[in-house]
N, C-alpha and C positions, 0 to 999 in steps of 0.2 A: 849711834847717836839717837837721842830721844825722838827727833822729828825727821821724817823722811820727806824732804822737800819735793822730790819727784812725785811721791804719792799724793802730796797736797795739791799739786797742779794736775795730777792724773796723766802724767806722761812717762814714757820709758826712760831708763837711765842713759840711753844712747840717743835721746831726742835732740833734734837740731834746734838752733836758736829760734828759727821761724816757728817750729812746732811749740816751743815753750811760750813764745810771745802770743800765739793764737790761743793757747789754753788759758793763759792769764787773762786775756781780753774777754774770753767767754765767761769765765768765772767772775770777773770784776763786774760785768754787766748784770749778772744774776744776784750777786751778794752785796752790792753796794748799799750802804745804810739808807740812802735816799730811795732805793727800790724796795728794800726789805729791812725794816727797822728793828727786827727781833734781836735781842742782845746776843744770843748764840750765833746768829748770822754775822754780827759785827765782829765777834771773835774769829770766826772762820775767815772773814774778809782780811783781818790783820794777818792771819796765817798765810794766805795766798800772796799778800803784799810782801811779807818777809821772804817767802819762798822764791818769788820772782826776783826780788832784789839780789838774792844769792845766785840763782841759776842764770840770770841775765848778765852777770858780771864775770868775765872769763877768769879773773884772779880768784874771786870768792868761790866760784864753782870748782876750780881746781883744788883749792884748799879743802872745800867740803868733800869732794870725791876722795881725797887722801885721808879723810878722817878728822880733819881739823875743825875748828869752830870759827867760821867766818864772821859770826855775829858777836864774838867775844870782844874783849877790850881792844879797841883799835880796828876791829874787823868790820863794823858797820853800825847802822843806826839802831838795829835791834827791832824786835817786834813791837816794842813800845812806841815806835814812831807813829803807829796808828795811821789813820786816813786823813788827818788834818793837814798833812804836808804832802809833798810829792816824792819823798825819798824812796819809798818802796816801789815806785814806778820806774826807777832808773833815771828818768828825766821827765820834764813836764810834758814833752810830746807824747810819751807813752800813755799817760793817763788820758790825754785828749784823744789819742788813737783808740783807746779802749771804748770810748763812748761815741766818738764822731767819725771813726775810721782814720785812714792814713792822712796825715796832714798834707795840704797842698804845697806846691813849690812857691816859695816866697820871692818877692822881687818883681820888678816891672816886666810886662810881656814885651816881646819883640814885635815891632810892626811888620817885620819881614818874615813871611811864612811861605812854605812850599805850596805851589799851585796844585790844583786837582788834576787827576787824570781825565782824559776825554776819549770818546769812542765815536767812530763813524762807520757806516756800512757801505760796502763797495760791491756792486754787481759786476760779475765777469762771465764770459762765455765758457762752455765746457772745454773747448780747446785751449783757452787761456789757463784754465785750472789744470789741465793735463800737462802742459808743457811750460808753464810759467810765463810771466809777462812783466812789463813795466808800465805803471799807470801814473798819470798826474791827477792829483785830487786837490780840491779846494776846501779849506777848513776855516771856520769862524771860531777863533779862540781869543782869550785875553793875552795881550802882549804888553811889554813895558811902555809906559807913557813917555814919549820922546820930549814932551814939554818940561816935565819935572824929573825925568830919568828915574822914575820909580819912587821918589822921595815923598810925593803927595803934597808938597808945598808949592805955592805959586812961585814963579821965577823971581829971584831977588829976596825971597823970604826963606825961613827954615822953621823946623819944629822947635818949640820952647818947653823948658821944664815946667811941669804942672805945679802951680802955686798952692794947690790944695794938699797934695801928697808929697810935694818937694822931690819928685822924681822917683819915689819908692813904688809907685803903682798901686798902693794900698793905703787904707786909712785904718787906724786902730781905735778901739773903744774899750774902756775899763769898766767892768761890772763886778758886782759882789755875788758870791755863791758860797756853797758849803766849803769850797776850797779857799775862801778868802777873796781877795781881789784877783779877777781873771781878765786877762787882756785878749780880746778877739780882734781879728783883722778881716777886712773884706776889700774887694777891688775898689779903687777910687772911682766914684761916680762921675767925676769931671773928665778924667782922661781915659776911663774905661780900662784901667789897669796897665796902660802903656807907659806911664811916667812922664809922657810928653803930650803936648797939645799942638795942633796945627792951626794957628790963628787965621791964616789966609790959605785955604786949600787951593790946589791947582785947578784952574777953570776947565782944563781939558778932561781930567779924570776924576774930578770932585774929591781929591784927596786920597783916592784908592791906590794910586801909583801904577795903574794899568788901564788899558782901554781895549775895546773889542776891535778886531781887524780881521780881514780875510787874507789868507795866505795860500800859495800854491806849493804843494809838496810832491816830490816824486817818490813813488812807492814801488819797491821791487817785490813782485808776487812770486814766491818759489813754486816750482812744479810740484803738483800733487795736493794742493790745498783743496779743502772740501767745505761744504756749508758749515758755518760756525767757527772756522779757523780764524784765530786772531793774530795779527801781526803787530808786534810792539815797535813803536818808534820812540826811543828814549829821548826825553827832553823836548818833545814836540807838542806837549799838552798845554794846559792853562798856566800862564805865569802867575805866581803867587802874589798876594797883597803886599804892598810896599816894594814891589819889584823883586819879590822872592823867586827862588829857582823854579822853573816850570816842571809840571808833572809830565807824564808820558801820554802818548797818543796811541790808541789801539784801533786798528783797521780790521773790522769783522767782515769776512768774505761771505757773499751770497751768490750762489751759482745759479745762473738762469737755466730754465728747463730746455732740453734739447728736443727738436722735433722727431728724432729717430731713436736716439740712445737713452737708456735709463741707467743711471749710475748706481752701483752697489759696491761701496768701498772703492777699491781701485779697479774693479771689473765693470765693463759696459755690457749691456744686454739690449738686444733688438729682436724683432720677429719678422720673418719673411714668409709671405703667403704664396704658395705655388699651386698650380692645378695638379690633379691626380695623375695626369699623363706624364708631367715632368717629374713627379715623385717616383713614378714607376720606371721611367726610361732614363732618368738622370738629366742634369742640366748644369749650367753655370749662370749664376746671377750676379750682376755687377752691384757692388755696395760702396758707397762713399764713406770711407772711414776717416778718422782724424788724420791719417797719414796720406790720404788720397784714395783714388778709386782702386778697389781690389775685387777679384772675382771669387765668389763663394761657390765651392764645388759641391753640388747636390748629387750624391751618388745614387745609382739606380736602386730602387726599393726603399728609399727613405720614407720613414713613417712620420705621421703627424705627431708632434711633441718631441721629436729628436732635436738635439742641439749640436751645433758645430762650433768648436772653439777656435778662435784665431789667436794664437799665443803672441804676447808682446804687443798687442794692439789696443790695450786699455790705457788707464791713467798711470802716469809715472808715480812710483812710490815716493811719498814725501820723506820718509826716513828709510834710506836704503837704496839699493840699486835695482834697475829693471822696471818693468811695467806690468800692469794687470792684463787680463784677457778680454777679448771681445767675443762674447758668446752670442751666436746667431741661433735663435729658436725657429724651427720649421713648423709651419702650419699648412697642412694639405687641404686644399679646397675641393669639395665635391660639387659638380655642376647640379644646379637645381632644375634647369630646363634643358631639354634635348629636342632637336628636330628629328623627324622620322629617320633620316639617314644615320645620324649619330646614334640614335637608339638601336637601330638595326646592327650597327657595328659593335656596339657594346654587348648586345645579346649574343652575337656570334662569338665574341671574345669569351663571354661567360660560359658558352657551350663548350668551347675548346678547352677551357680550364676546369670544366666540371663544376661550375659555380652557379648553375641555373637556380638551384634551390639550396643555398648554403645553410647549414644548421647553426653556424656561429659558434663562438667559444666564449663561455662565460667564466669570469674569474671574480673572486670576492674582493671587494674594495677597489675595483677599477675606477680610476679618476679620469676626468677630462683634462684637456691641455692646460687650461688656466688654473685648475686646482693643483696640477703638478707643478706648474711654475710658481704658484704662491707658496707651496710647501718647500720647494727648493730654495726660495729666497729666505724663508723662515728657518732653514736648517733642518727641515724634517725629511725623512726618506720615505 
């Protein structure tokens, strides 16, 4: 055929209807005579108009793809239809879409709409986060007005059809343009697009159909929650305007700081300080864990910076079975002041161990306790 309609619109032969429509809109905005009055541009505009008329119609497109002439006798309006009418745009909404975007939905708006979601923050203890708990919370949200049952009208009255738009929710206006007479619509200023008006609003809710009230809810906190975890309570949020369905309520967890343990994921960390004699001889240190009092076994010869894991004493895994670890970090304390008798005993011990004048052992990159802990928490070795 003499004219390649796909090439005219600049699309592939397997282009979808959406791609064809987008290509036409783009070219129509560029080549319309009101934008570019050049005669050659007007001819080009007629070409894309005809091409879109064919490719946007499934029957004409099929005939064209099979080698037929969809614009022949009985096939269509032809290129001569020009831009004075709307034939080449498929329908009037296509040409309006080309210049003003997708047309809005027509008809009155509903007064009943879904409510917004709400969120509150809830502080809990570490033990509650580790094992789960049940909490009662108070929330202030919008609920259905009991006086009007969400309708917004005072008792004994009801909403009435708007006399300006006659219930359509929009008013129309006819103007003249290059297309001839064009009808435009906009929301009705009297009823705000609802199609109805409320002459006597409910005195309790001022016509909104909902009021603010405080409620008490019971929230089940699952074991293993952490800071920032959000628990969804479906249908417990704000009731919508006009008594519409409620949104959801989200409870965001905030975990209080613990005086002994620091949480890292599902593991707990703490530090125990012991004298150097206990580190050398070994000892047992009582520790109040989340499960009760347990003794931490400090083996003889324990060095400062060593850690002792207590398996299964951490936080319950939120997704999965088991619990994390409780890691006890040991810090050996060296006495800073000695009385004469203590100093004499230590000197005798140093002489027995041949440590009167130790040379020491130097290693590159040796770190202190807190540096090693910091690197361990950051995943460095």
